[in-house]
N, C-alpha and C positions, 0 to 999 in steps of 0.2 A: 588427410588420413588423420591429425591432428585435431581439426574442428570435429569430425565424425567421432573420434573417440572420447574428446570432450564433451560432447553432445550426450554421448551414451553413458558416461559418468554421471551428468546431472539427473538424465532420466533415472539412473539406478539408485542414486540418493534420494531423488522425490519420492520413488516407490519404497525404499526403506523407511523414510521418514511416515508416510502414511501407515506402514504396516507397524512403526514403533506407538505410533499415535492409536491406532485401532487396538493394539497388545494393553496400553495402559486404559483405555476405557474400558476394554473387556476385565482386567484385573480390576478395575473401581468398582463399576456396575454389575458385571455379572457372577463375579467370582467373590466380592467382598474382602479382596485383598487389602484396600487400601483402609487402615484401622487407624485409630485417634494418631496413634504414633507416626505412622505413614505419612500421614496429611500435615502432620506438623514438621515431619522432616521437608514436605513440599511445600511448605511456608517458609521455613528458613532458608530453604534455596532460592526461592525467590526474592525474599529480603536481601540475602548474598548477591544474588545477580544486580538488583537495582544499586547496591552500595558499590559494586562494583563499575558503575556507569560514572563513578566521579571520577575526575582525572589526577594521575598522580603527578607528583611535583616534577615539573620541566614541561608539561602539555598546558598551552593555552586553551582552554575550552572556549567554545563560541557563547557570545552573551546571549542569552535565551530573550531578549528585546530587539534583536536585531531581525537578521534574516529568518530564523526559526519563527518568531512570531509573527512576522510578514507571510512566511508560508502556510501556518496555522489559519491567518486570515483569509488568504487565497482558497484554501482547500475548504474551509465552511463557507466561504461565497458560492464555490462551485457547486457546493451541496445544495446549497439553495437554489439555484440557478437551475442545475438538472432535476430537482424536483418539481420547479416551476414549468419546466419545459415538460414534463411527464404530464403534470395536470392540464396544461394547454394542448396537448395530444387527446387527454381523455374527451375534453369539451371542446374537440373540433377545431381549436383558434389555430391555425397553422402559421401565419406569421409572429405570433408572439412565441411560440414553441420553436421557431427557426432561430430566433434573434436569441432567446434563452439558451438553447442547444450551443449555438454559436460561442455564445459569452462563456460558456462551460467549457468548451474545447479550448478557448483562447487561454482561460486561466490555469487549465491542464499543462499547457505548454508552456506559460509562464512559471509555473512552479517547478517544472523541470529545469527549464533556465535556472532559475534561484539556486536550485539543489546544487545543478553542476559549478555553479559559482562559488557556492560555499563548498565544494569538495577542492576547487581549485584555490582557495584562500586557506584551506585547512593548514593550522601549524602541525599537524601531525597526520601519522599514516594509518594503514592498515597493521601495520608491523608495531606499531607503538604501542605496546601493553595490551592488557585486556579492552581499555579504554578504546584504543583505535580501533582495533577489531570490532568491538560491539557497536559501537558508532557506525561505523560504514557498512557493518553487516546489514544492522536492524535500518539504518535509514535508507541504502542501497535496495533492500528488499521492497520497503516501502515507496520508493522513487521507481521501481521496475513496476509495482502495483500501478502506481498513477500513470506511468508511460501506456503501459498495457492499456487501461480504461480509457486513458484520452484516444488510444487509436480506435479502441471498439467505437467511442463516442464520434470520433469522426467519421467512421463509417455510417453511424446511426444518422449524421448530421446530412451526408451525403444523399441516404437514402429519403430524409426528409425533405432536400430540395426537389426530391423527384417524386413527392406524393407518395412514398412506397410504404409510410408509417400514418397510421388514424386510429380513431377510436377504436376499432374492431382490431386490429391488426398493428400490435406495436411490443409484441414479445420479445423481440431482438432489443429495442430500446429497453425493455424493464431488466431484461440479464444484464445488459453493458452497464446501466446505473446501479 
């Protein structure tokens, strides 16, 4: 019952979030309620959010030149490889598409492993001030996004090995990419 209850709460949170964003867009675009004063407040809110990312005293932040930089390179590389795979599918070059997509999936798995290792090495937790909660929430959602994307691309890789993707039929790949 606990898992079902937690899943239901997550679904409700997602639905409420979508409704909130829908309302913000309606207020701004359709109702004209985002005056220059409102926009100034929104800008200051973003500035304050960014400032809150600085760690408070007693929290040792990660060096941006360590794992975060490596993960950035891994993600950029995977973006290049998945784009290459797409172009190879369009040109009916099955072997290069297969290799490139396999590399993309491996890079996605590598990113997830690196992020997990980073979490294990963190000197702070989710409960350590706004910094800890912001860090784990933002990187956690991004990591979950990469994990789901990797799973989708793995399915595409399996389909590609079975010749289910080709120049004319590869929407599943495009959606996953």
